[in-house]
C-alpha positions as CSV (number, residue, x, y, z in Angstrom):
1,G,-1.1,-13.5,4.4
2,A,1.0,-12.1,1.5
3,T,0.1,-12.7,-2.1
4,F,2.5,-10.3,-3.8
5,V,5.9,-8.9,-2.8
6,H,8.5,-6.5,-4.2
7,G,11.9,-8.1,-3.9
8,F,15.2,-6.3,-4.5
9,E,17.6,-8.9,-5.8
10,T,21.0,-9.6,-7.4
11,I,21.0,-11.5,-10.7
12,A,21.6,-14.7,-8.7
13,G,18.5,-13.9,-6.7
14,W,16.5,-13.5,-9.9
15,E,17.7,-16.8,-11.2
16,L,16.8,-18.5,-7.9
17,L,13.3,-17.0,-8.0
18,R,12.9,-18.0,-11.7
19,G,13.8,-21.6,-10.9
20,L,11.3,-21.7,-8.1
21,R,8.6,-20.3,-10.3
22,D,9.4,-22.7,-13.2
23,T,9.1,-25.7,-10.8
24,G,5.9,-24.5,-9.1
25,R,7.6,-23.6,-5.8
26,L,7.1,-19.8,-5.8
27,P,3.8,-19.4,-3.9
28,V,3.6,-15.6,-4.2
29,R,3.9,-13.0,-7.0
30,V,7.2,-11.2,-7.0
31,A,8.1,-7.9,-8.7
32,V,11.9,-7.8,-8.8
33,G,14.1,-4.7,-8.5
34,F,17.8,-5.3,-9.4
35,M,20.2,-3.9,-6.8
36,T,22.9,-1.8,-8.4
37,G,26.3,-2.0,-6.9
38,A,25.6,-5.7,-6.5
39,L,25.4,-6.4,-10.3
40,G,28.6,-8.0,-11.2
41,G,30.4,-6.2,-8.4
42,G,30.1,-2.8,-10.2
43,R,30.0,0.6,-8.5
44,A,26.6,1.9,-7.6
45,G,26.6,4.3,-10.6
46,D,27.7,1.8,-13.2
47,D,25.5,1.0,-16.1
48,P,24.3,-2.6,-15.3
49,A,23.6,-3.4,-19.0
50,A,26.4,-6.0,-19.0
51,T,25.2,-7.8,-16.0
52,V,21.4,-7.6,-16.5
53,P,20.5,-9.8,-19.5
54,L,17.5,-7.6,-20.3
55,E,16.1,-9.5,-23.2
56,A,16.3,-12.8,-21.4
57,E,14.7,-11.5,-18.3
58,L,11.9,-9.8,-20.1
59,A,11.3,-13.0,-22.1
60,A,11.0,-15.0,-18.9
61,A,8.7,-12.5,-17.2
62,D,5.1,-13.2,-16.5
63,D,2.4,-12.1,-14.0
64,H,4.1,-14.3,-11.3
65,L,7.6,-13.0,-11.6
66,F,8.7,-9.9,-13.4
67,P,11.5,-7.2,-13.3
68,F,10.3,-3.6,-12.7
69,A,13.0,-1.4,-11.1
70,L,16.6,-0.7,-10.3
71,K,17.6,0.1,-6.7
72,G,20.3,2.5,-5.6
73,F,21.6,3.4,-2.1
74,L,21.9,7.0,-1.0
75,D,22.9,6.6,2.6
76,G,23.3,4.2,5.5
77,T,21.0,3.5,8.5
78,L,19.7,4.9,11.7
79,G,21.3,2.2,13.8
80,A,24.7,2.6,12.4
81,A,24.5,6.5,12.6
82,T,25.2,6.6,8.8
83,A,21.8,7.9,7.7
84,H,22.5,11.2,5.9
85,L,21.1,14.1,7.8
86,L,20.6,17.8,7.0
87,A,22.0,18.6,10.5
88,P,24.0,16.6,13.0
89,A,22.1,14.2,15.2
90,D,21.1,15.4,18.7
91,D,23.1,12.7,20.4
92,G,26.5,13.7,18.9
93,S,26.6,10.8,16.4
94,G,27.1,13.1,13.5
95,A,25.2,13.7,10.2
96,G,26.0,10.5,8.4
97,Y,27.1,10.6,4.8
98,A,26.0,10.3,1.2
99,T,26.9,7.0,-0.5
100,L,26.1,8.3,-4.0
101,D,26.5,11.7,-5.5
102,A,24.1,13.6,-7.8
103,A,25.9,12.4,-10.9
104,G,25.7,8.8,-9.8
105,I,22.0,9.2,-9.0
106,A,21.3,10.8,-12.4
107,A,23.2,7.9,-14.2
108,L,21.0,5.4,-12.4
109,G,17.9,7.3,-13.4
110,A,19.0,7.3,-17.0
111,T,19.6,3.6,-17.0
112,A,16.3,2.8,-15.4
113,R,14.3,5.0,-17.8
114,A,16.1,3.5,-20.8
115,R,14.8,0.1,-19.8
116,G,11.3,1.3,-18.9
117,W,11.9,0.5,-15.2
118,S,11.3,2.5,-12.1
119,L,14.1,3.7,-9.8
120,A,14.0,2.9,-6.1
121,L,16.4,4.9,-4.0
122,H,17.2,3.9,-0.4
123,A,17.1,7.0,1.7
124,I,16.8,7.0,5.5
125,G,17.9,10.5,6.5
126,D,16.3,13.8,5.6
127,A,19.3,14.8,3.5
128,A,19.2,11.6,1.5
129,V,15.5,12.0,1.0
130,R,16.0,15.5,-0.3
131,A,18.8,14.3,-2.7
132,A,16.4,11.6,-4.1
133,L,13.6,14.1,-4.6
134,D,16.0,16.6,-6.3
135,A,17.1,13.8,-8.6
136,F,13.6,12.8,-9.5
137,A,12.7,16.5,-10.1
138,A,15.1,16.5,-13.0
139,W,13.3,13.6,-14.7
140,P,10.8,14.6,-17.5
141,A,7.4,14.8,-15.8
142,A,6.0,12.2,-18.3
143,E,8.6,9.7,-17.3
144,R,7.9,10.2,-13.6
145,S,4.2,9.6,-14.3
146,R,4.9,6.5,-16.4
147,L,7.6,4.8,-14.3
148,R,6.6,5.9,-10.8
149,P,10.0,6.4,-9.0
150,R,10.1,5.6,-5.3
151,I,12.0,6.4,-2.2
152,E,12.7,3.3,0.0
153,H,12.2,3.9,3.8
154,A,12.1,7.7,3.9
155,Q,12.4,7.4,7.7
156,L,13.1,11.1,8.2
157,V,11.6,13.7,5.9
158,D,12.1,17.5,6.4
159,G,8.9,19.4,6.5
160,E,9.7,21.3,3.3
161,D,10.0,18.0,1.5
162,L,6.7,16.4,2.6
163,P,4.6,17.9,-0.2
164,R,7.3,17.2,-2.9
165,F,6.4,13.5,-3.0
166,A,2.9,14.2,-4.3
167,A,4.1,17.2,-6.5
168,L,6.7,15.0,-8.2
169,G,4.7,11.7,-8.2
170,V,7.3,10.0,-6.1
171,I,6.1,7.0,-4.1
172,A,6.9,6.7,-0.4
173,S,7.8,3.0,0.0
174,M,7.8,2.6,3.8
175,Q,8.0,-0.2,6.3
176,P,5.9,0.7,9.4
177,A,7.3,-2.1,11.5
178,H,10.7,-0.3,11.6
179,C,9.1,2.5,13.6
180,T,8.2,0.3,16.5
181,G,11.7,-1.0,17.2
182,D,13.3,2.4,16.3
183,R,11.3,4.5,18.8
184,P,14.0,4.9,21.5
185,L,16.9,5.5,19.1
186,A,15.0,7.8,16.7
187,R,14.0,10.0,19.7
188,Q,17.5,10.0,20.9
189,R,19.2,10.8,17.6
190,W,16.6,12.9,15.8
191,G,14.8,14.6,18.8
192,E,12.2,17.1,17.7
193,R,12.8,16.1,14.0
194,D,11.5,12.6,14.8
195,A,8.2,14.0,16.0
196,L,7.9,16.3,13.0
197,G,9.0,14.2,10.2
198,G,10.0,10.7,11.4
199,Y,8.2,7.8,9.9
200,A,5.7,10.3,8.6
201,W,3.2,8.1,6.9
202,R,0.3,10.2,8.0
203,Q,1.9,13.5,7.1
204,L,2.8,12.2,3.6
205,L,-0.6,10.8,3.0
206,A,-2.2,14.1,4.1
207,A,0.1,15.9,1.7
208,G,-1.2,13.7,-1.2
209,A,1.6,11.2,-1.5
210,S,1.2,7.6,-2.6
211,L,2.2,5.1,0.1
212,A,3.4,1.6,-0.5
213,F,3.9,-0.4,2.7
214,G,6.2,-3.4,3.0
215,S,8.3,-5.3,5.6
216,D,11.9,-4.9,4.5
217,A,12.4,-8.6,5.2
218,P,14.7,-10.1,6.3
219,I,15.4,-6.9,8.4
220,E,11.9,-7.3,9.7
221,P,9.6,-10.4,9.5
222,C,7.8,-10.7,6.2
223,D,4.4,-10.4,7.9
224,P,1.9,-7.9,6.5
225,R,0.0,-7.9,9.8
226,A,3.0,-6.4,11.6
227,A,3.0,-3.5,9.2
228,L,-0.7,-2.9,9.5
229,A,-0.5,-3.0,13.3
230,A,2.5,-0.7,13.5
231,A,0.8,1.9,11.2
232,V,-2.4,1.9,13.1
233,L,-0.6,2.1,16.4
234,G,1.6,4.9,15.1
235,G,4.7,2.8,15.7
236,D,4.2,3.3,19.4
237,P,2.3,0.6,21.2
238,D,3.3,2.1,24.6
239,A,1.6,5.3,23.7
240,H,-1.5,3.4,22.7
241,A,-1.5,1.5,26.0
242,R,-1.5,4.9,27.8
243,G,-4.6,5.8,25.8
244,E,-2.8,8.2,23.4
245,T,-3.1,8.3,19.6
246,P,0.3,9.1,18.1
247,A,0.3,11.8,15.5
248,R,1.6,9.4,12.8
249,A,-1.1,6.8,13.3
250,L,-3.2,5.8,10.3
251,T,-6.7,4.3,10.2
252,L,-6.9,0.6,9.3
253,D,-8.5,1.5,6.0
254,Q,-5.5,3.7,5.1
255,A,-3.0,1.1,6.2
256,F,-4.7,-1.6,4.2
257,A,-4.8,0.6,1.1
258,A,-1.0,1.2,1.4
259,A,-0.3,-2.5,1.9
260,T,-2.5,-3.6,-1.0
261,R,-3.4,-1.1,-3.7
262,G,-0.3,1.0,-2.9
263,G,2.1,-1.9,-3.6
264,A,0.2,-2.7,-6.8
265,F,0.3,0.9,-8.0
266,A,4.1,1.2,-7.3
267,A,4.7,-1.9,-9.5
268,R,2.4,-0.6,-12.2
269,V,0.1,-3.6,-11.9
270,E,-2.9,-1.9,-10.3
271,D,-5.1,-3.0,-13.2
272,R,-4.9,-6.6,-12.2
273,V,-3.8,-7.0,-8.5
274,G,-4.2,-5.1,-5.3
275,M,-8.0,-5.5,-4.8
276,I,-10.8,-8.0,-5.2
277,A,-12.7,-6.9,-8.3
278,P,-14.1,-8.3,-11.5
279,G,-11.3,-8.9,-14.1
280,F,-8.6,-8.9,-11.4
281,L,-6.4,-11.9,-10.7
282,A,-7.8,-14.1,-7.9
283,D,-5.3,-13.2,-5.2
284,F,-6.9,-13.0,-1.8
285,V,-6.6,-13.8,1.9
286,V,-9.3,-15.5,4.0
287,W,-9.1,-14.2,7.6
288,E,-10.4,-16.1,10.6
289,D,-10.2,-13.0,12.7
290,D,-11.8,-9.9,11.1
291,P,-9.0,-7.2,11.3
292,W,-11.7,-4.5,11.7
293,E,-13.2,-6.3,14.7
294,V,-10.1,-7.4,16.7
295,P,-8.7,-5.0,19.3
296,V,-5.9,-3.0,17.6
297,E,-3.3,-4.4,20.1
298,R,-4.1,-7.9,18.7
299,L,-4.0,-6.9,15.1
300,A,-0.5,-8.2,14.5
301,D,-1.7,-11.7,15.6
302,A,-5.1,-11.7,13.8
303,R,-5.4,-15.2,12.4
304,V,-5.3,-15.9,8.6
305,D,-7.1,-19.1,7.6
306,E,-6.1,-19.4,3.9
307,T,-4.2,-17.5,1.2
308,Y,-4.9,-17.9,-2.5
309,V,-2.8,-16.8,-5.4
310,N,-4.3,-16.9,-8.9
311,G,-7.2,-18.9,-7.4
312,V,-4.9,-21.6,-6.1
313,R,-4.5,-22.1,-2.4
314,A,-1.0,-21.3,-1.3
315,F,-1.4,-21.5,2.4
316,A,-3.9,-23.1,4.9
317,R,-3.5,-22.5,8.6
318,R,-4.8,-25.9,9.6
319,D,-2.1,-27.8,7.7
320,G,0.6,-25.2,6.9
321,A,1.9,-24.5,3.4
322,V,0.2,-26.6,0.7
C-alpha cells in the first residue's frame, strides 16, 4: 500500500537504492536522509562533506530517488531505558542520557542548511525533544520554513513543548505503531507523563503541529495500515475493546492526512505527491476494502487490491509484486 517512503541510509544504502532504481527494481519513491555518525565512521557531529559526494548524489536524483535530509541521534530508546528524560523514570530505570550536545546539534544544523537539506533529529524522551526544539529555535526562521526540520519519534513531549512544534515549524515525524507495543512499558516508566504527553499525536495536531506518520521499519513492519489503525485506536486496542476512546486517538481522516500529505510536506514534495489531484504524479492505491467502512479493529487488515507508482502498477494482490 506504500507509494513513497522516507529512508534514512548510509552511503552504501544510497548506492544500493540507486542501483535498484537504475535497473527498474525500486517500486516506490524514496526520499533519503543520510545518517550522520554512520558516514565514513565519523562522529555524530562531524561534517559529512568528505563522505557524502553531494554533486554526484544531486546529479543522480530524480522524482523516484532523492536526498533531502541529514539525521542525527539525540538519545536512545524507551526499551533500553536510554531515552533522555527531564526527570527520572517512575520505575527506577533512570533518566537516560544525551548522545549529542548542543554544539554537536548546531554543527549538524549548519551542515544540513549549507546543503539545502532538512535535519531530522531522533528524540524519544522529553529532554531530547526539548534539546531538539531548542536547537531548531536557533535557526533563522526563514531557514526553518524553507527546510522543514523534523523530530523523529517524539515519543514523550513535555506539555510546555507541545506548542513549540507549530511555533517553530518543526515537523513531528511519528510512528503510531510504536505506541501499541509500548503501552505496558511506557505506563511503567513514564507513568502520568505517558498519559499527558506520550505518543501525543492528537495533542500536537491540536496545537497546530504538522504530523508525518511512518513505520520506522524494520523496527516495525513497513505497513501503512498498521500506522493508520494504531492512530485511530489511540495505540490502545484493549481500551477500544472496552468501549473507550483513548485521549490520543485520531480520526481516520486525520491519520490518513498525516500518512500521505504529511509525509509529502515533510520531504518538500507536496506540490506533486501526497494526494490525487490534477497535475500530481499518478501514485495511488486501489483498496478492495474501504478503510472508512471497515470496523476500526479490522483496519490494519483492510485489503489493498493494487498499488500504482507514476501510473505503473507496482503491486497486485491477486498475483503479488509485478
